[in-house]
C-alpha positions, 0 to 999 in steps of 0.5 A: 521547474514546475511546482509539484505539491506535496500529497497529503497522507495519514498518520497522526502527529499527536500521541495522545490520539489513537490513530486510525488515519494510517493503515498499518498493523498494530502488531509486529512479529516476535523477535523484531526488537532483538533483531533490530538490536543485534543489527545496530553494531553492524550499522557502524559499517556500510551494508552489503549492497547485494542484500542477498538475504533480503533479496532471499526472504522477499522472493520467497514471500512473493514467489519470484526469484531472488535476483528479480528483487530490488530492495528499497526504503519502502514501497514509495521509493520503489514507486518513484524508482520505476517512475524515474527509469520508466518516465521522462518529460512529455510522457504520460501515465495512467493513474486510478482515482480515487487512490494513492495521492503520490502516484500523480505527484511522483509522475509529475516529478519526472516531468510527465503527466498523469491521466486519471481513470476511475480505479474501477475502471482501470482494469477494463481500459482497452489497448487503443488508450494504452497505446497513447500512454508510457505507463499504467498504474495499478494499485491492489488492494486500491487505497482508499476504496479497498477493492483488490484486483481480480487476478484474471483481470489483472493479467488481461490488462498485463497481456494488453499493456504487453501488446501496447508497449506500455509499462505497468506498475502494480502497487501491492502495499496491501496485498500482503493482508490478502491470500491473492497471488502477487503480480510478481509470480507472473511478471513479464518484462513490462511489468514492475511490482512495488511492495511494501513491508511496513503496513503488513509488519507494522513498522512504517518508521522502518522504511523497508520494501522492494520492486520486482522486475525482470529482464531489462527493466530489472537491469535498469532498476538495479543499476538506478537504485541508490547504493546502500538502499536499505540500512543494515537494520531495515534489511535484517528486520525486513528479512526476518519479518518476511519469513514469519508465516504464522504472524501473516496468517494470524494477521490475515484472519484478525483483519478479515474478522475485524473488518467485517465486524466494523463494516456492519457497525459502521454501516449503521450510520455511514455507506461503507464500501466493501473492502479486502484491505485493512481499512474501510472507506465511509461515505458520510452522506449528508453529515458534515466530514468536519464535524465527524472528524472533530467529534472523533478527535474529541473522544481521543480517535483520529480518522482520515479525511478522505476528501484529500483523495481525488474524486471524494468529497463526503468520505472518511477512511478508517483503519482496521486494528485489534479489537480493543482499539476498533471497540474505542473507534466505534464508540468515537463514532457513536456506533455499535460493536458490529458483533452478530447476535450471540457472538461471544465477546 
């Protein structure tokens, strides 16, 4: 059996540190605790494996039909399910870099081979290359760079994938932080969308997500998914969160505002990549990444060592949180607050 290494992730285990290494919302919707508590008693029985309420909420959130939703225990579970159904030993898949390390790992776990393409070139891949692979992965917004795919360019790539007979897997784990439409709204039978609830709604330990597909691929995913793929609390809380439109709107506005402020401040020390996501990629230049990481930790803040992403060798990644936490990050990194002149703090 081929040895496949585990992929590194953010997430700081030391609870005494303020964690900017994981890109999750620091806030959760009102009512989550009550919904979770109410679901506890029902968790003594198996869930309804059809998950009608969760499917309905997810479908309304992304703009698809409820029967096209396949419930999964998080976005990564949706990605694995898709690759399990679409790839076999000897196949090849286009994988973006720098990007989420799990894509290559999950491809390899199926006995297939990842073929790496720069994330900013992937949307322009032409049909001849697509004909040489069985699947292509797009991450939007891309992690860790933060740029969201232009919907028209993504649609054009989807058309070329259809012509080439290639499956397109679109990972939208962070798309909920933007106003951009989901690829689920225009899904063809060759497209699978993976969504995560845990980033936008600040519940990474709950493990709730879903895939979206139609036609024969939907049927294959639905057949292959594990029975009771969501626990009762996850399904109930997930459905509740997906219906919190005001929370989502507030989150988007706050993240955009704070991301701009952080980018201005961090730009005084680092080269900051423009982002549509709740995180910023920073090139530390001639500074030592190890020194930047260690100095921040000494001040009680953990940031992500982005050298773990393929193709990056002088970068860190920082999450965008609320103003108070972001101020602590800026202080730990020794930069100003990024406020515009005259801004009322």
